[in-house]
C-alpha angles and dihedrals in degrees: 000000000000134000144155121222139170107256092222089059095044090050093052091047092051091045090055098042097044090063082083093044115118116225093213129012137170084228104065097198089062086070086066137089112239114219126190114186108194144121093021093302139096113224114201122191141173129183143173090191090256098058126029128181122186129177136173134215133181118267140163106251117201095168124015120227148130130242139160113228120205099266114222097034093046092049090049092049094050091045092056095048118102117259094267139109112301118210111202126180129174127205113183103318095330117103124202116201121193129182119162108309092344121104122182130175122195136171117245140192125258105257091219089072093055108115115227128216111243110274115259125239101237113227121196089269132211128259123225134157116262094237093051092050091047092049091049091055092045094050097049110029096078089065093059116104117260091195104104090205090071091066111186093030087069087074137060123251113231116197128186115196139136093003091305130116110209128188120197131186130172137165102187097270101053139020132201128196125185127182136188133172116248143182128222123047120053092189123110107241134169130191136163112221121206118247095243094053091049092052091050090047089055091047096054097041115092129221089253139122088228110120128251124197119226121199123191129192137168092274109014145041129204136186115199121200092172098246092041134043131187116195121186135179112236128239111259123230142061115296119224115271090245097178088069093062096051114110113248099208140004136210100209130042121189126191114210135181100239095215098049089044092050096048093046095050090043089059090044089052092064088076096028094062090065086068122078093239096039084236124199123173122219127199117188115197142133094003092305133106110216109204119195133178131165147164140166090294102053148309134252128200126183135171119217121193110237135159112245123199110189130012134323129278142183114212139158134218145178098260092214089064092053094044092051091059098043098046092051098050126083100199118117092217137025142185123236112199116201137176112169136348090257095047128089121270115228124207116204137172120256089232125033133347102268091129138024126180128186122193126184113224125230107259116249091244090063098038 
């Protein structure tokens, strides 16, 4: 095996693939970087058998072959080389790396011992722009549970139905729903994607209108950017029938400026975070939202102009839950739909139904 490759390209490929590299595995070879030099390209892959990322870059191949480099040391060596042409040759399981006046020799793994994830049945797939998919992940993942005992609620539900892609996350205290129109599959599909895979999806997606293809199957999900593919196993189990817990009506609708609301509650959270519930009290009355937070150190009060349609209401929330919504949205204005001080608050867009957030209040007895 022998090839020449630009070190800038090689570093970029390693940086992408190693997002799936396991730090410590019972199977030592999974701590390595799988490299296949063939057909004028270098195919770089890492996997922990639940998440796999592979990418390809152009290279000059003198002798085709496959090898698994020791992951961290190989990545560190390549990262510290100058941006120049790198000459890599492999004899048996010994790799010789040359770049300018630098010569390095490292011992590798036999690629035949590298375990593969089960191949994925390739559905027709759906097409969506990279920036939209990235936005959907960003605007839902914070509502997924971080409590590992909650199992399937650690992931995000992905649904394909009626030319819409929907992502849903909930943790028992809040719920996030995000929709986008798509082209491609007309099948009804559902999958729950693990949190690590979602984070790495967001990391490799670009802020671009360029399309990405997503494939879903019974056991796996894949996003395909052409030069890079991410394959993940799905979480097992039945996801909560979330549509059954959505409020059917509201008594009070409040129109708020998102940025003003965010800045006000962000200030109030400085004192709220000293309490175990990050508690902030809201009073909606006479087209003002009165925000209050206090602790043993001090107290903060602030009035925010809003438009109230309906009566007045006093209600308390965990400030972190509200901030997570407001800082991840881009809309200038939002609706808050309320019923009682023990009923959920719903955040909606002024136009359309691209997003829907539900937050449970803190009961008055705990406020």
